[in-house]
C-alpha positions as CSV (number, residue, x, y, z in Angstrom):
1,M,86.4,103.8,122.2
2,K,89.3,102.2,120.5
3,I,89.8,99.6,118.2
4,S,93.0,98.2,117.3
5,E,94.0,96.3,113.7
6,K,96.9,95.6,111.6
7,D,96.7,97.7,107.9
8,V,99.3,98.9,105.8
9,I,100.7,102.1,104.9
10,L,101.7,103.1,101.6
11,R,104.1,105.8,100.9
12,I,104.9,108.0,97.6
13,Y,108.0,110.1,98.1
14,L,107.6,112.6,94.9
15,G,108.6,115.8,93.8
16,E,106.1,118.7,93.7
17,S,107.1,119.9,90.3
18,D,105.6,116.3,89.5
19,H,103.2,116.4,86.9
20,I,100.2,115.1,85.2
21,K,98.3,116.9,82.7
22,G,99.1,120.3,84.1
23,R,97.8,119.0,87.8
24,P,100.5,118.1,90.3
25,L,101.0,114.6,91.0
26,Y,100.3,113.9,94.5
27,E,97.3,116.1,93.9
28,Q,95.8,112.9,91.0
29,I,96.8,110.7,93.0
30,V,95.1,112.0,96.2
31,L,91.7,111.7,93.7
32,K,92.5,108.3,92.6
33,A,92.7,107.4,96.1
34,R,89.4,109.0,96.7
35,K,87.9,107.9,94.4
36,L,89.1,104.0,94.6
37,H,87.0,104.7,98.4
38,L,90.5,104.6,100.4
39,A,90.3,105.1,103.9
40,G,92.1,109.1,103.4
41,A,95.2,110.2,102.4
42,T,97.7,112.5,103.6
43,V,100.5,114.9,101.3
44,L,103.3,116.4,103.2
45,H,105.5,118.9,102.2
46,G,109.0,118.6,102.6
47,I,111.1,121.8,103.6
48,L,114.4,119.2,102.7
49,G,115.6,116.1,101.0
50,F,117.4,114.5,97.8
51,G,117.0,111.6,95.9
52,V,119.4,109.1,93.6
53,D,120.7,112.3,91.4
54,S,122.0,113.7,94.9
55,R,120.7,117.1,93.7
56,L,119.9,118.9,97.5
57,H,116.0,120.3,97.4
58,T,115.5,123.0,100.0
59,S,113.1,125.4,101.0
60,K,115.7,128.1,101.9
61,L,115.4,131.4,100.9
62,L,119.3,131.6,99.3
63,S,118.5,128.1,97.1
64,L,115.3,128.3,96.7
65,S,114.0,124.8,95.0
66,D,111.1,124.5,92.1
67,D,110.8,121.1,93.3
68,L,110.7,120.0,96.6
69,P,109.5,117.1,98.5
70,V,106.3,115.7,99.0
71,I,105.8,112.7,100.8
72,V,101.7,111.0,100.0
73,E,100.8,109.0,103.4
74,I,97.8,106.3,102.4
75,V,96.6,104.5,105.6
76,D,94.3,101.6,104.3
77,T,94.1,97.2,104.3
78,E,96.5,95.7,101.8
79,E,93.4,95.2,99.5
80,N,92.3,98.5,99.4
81,I,95.8,100.1,98.3
82,N,96.3,97.3,96.0
83,K,93.7,98.9,94.1
84,L,95.5,101.9,93.8
85,L,98.7,100.3,92.8
86,P,98.5,100.5,89.1
87,Y,97.5,103.8,89.3
88,I,100.8,104.6,90.6
89,D,102.9,102.4,88.5
90,E,101.3,104.2,86.0
91,H,101.9,107.5,86.7
92,V,104.9,107.7,89.1
93,T,107.9,108.0,86.0
94,E,111.0,108.9,89.0
95,G,110.0,108.6,93.2
96,L,110.0,105.7,95.7
97,V,107.3,104.0,96.8
98,T,107.4,102.4,100.2
99,M,104.3,99.9,101.5
100,E,104.6,98.5,104.9
101,D,102.2,96.5,107.3
102,V,101.0,99.1,110.8
103,K,99.2,98.5,113.4
104,V,96.6,101.2,113.5
105,I,94.0,102.4,116.9
106,K,91.5,103.9,115.7
107,Y,89.5,106.5,117.9
108,R,85.8,106.7,117.4
109,R,83.3,108.5,119.6
110,G,81.3,106.6,122.1
């Protein structure tokens, strides 16, 4: 069975070295989203990127970076995503956050 609906995707662009109380910020965001019963979250690990300072972050062996790009993606209703935004506002001190409408197609058994 296929179900379509309109939702929102929240993307949070961070550095791997961003932490809260000694734990990775991306992990803390996912745990907070889970606590708020959001539909789900995925963390993507980048191999190359740069931010506002134009400093290149890469996973190449000869130029190892200790701050590779990380993206947290969360798809849910706008209402549910809005429950997480105060946490993001409080804890993301450097990074980029985007939110956009998406058409979601869910596949379910039965």
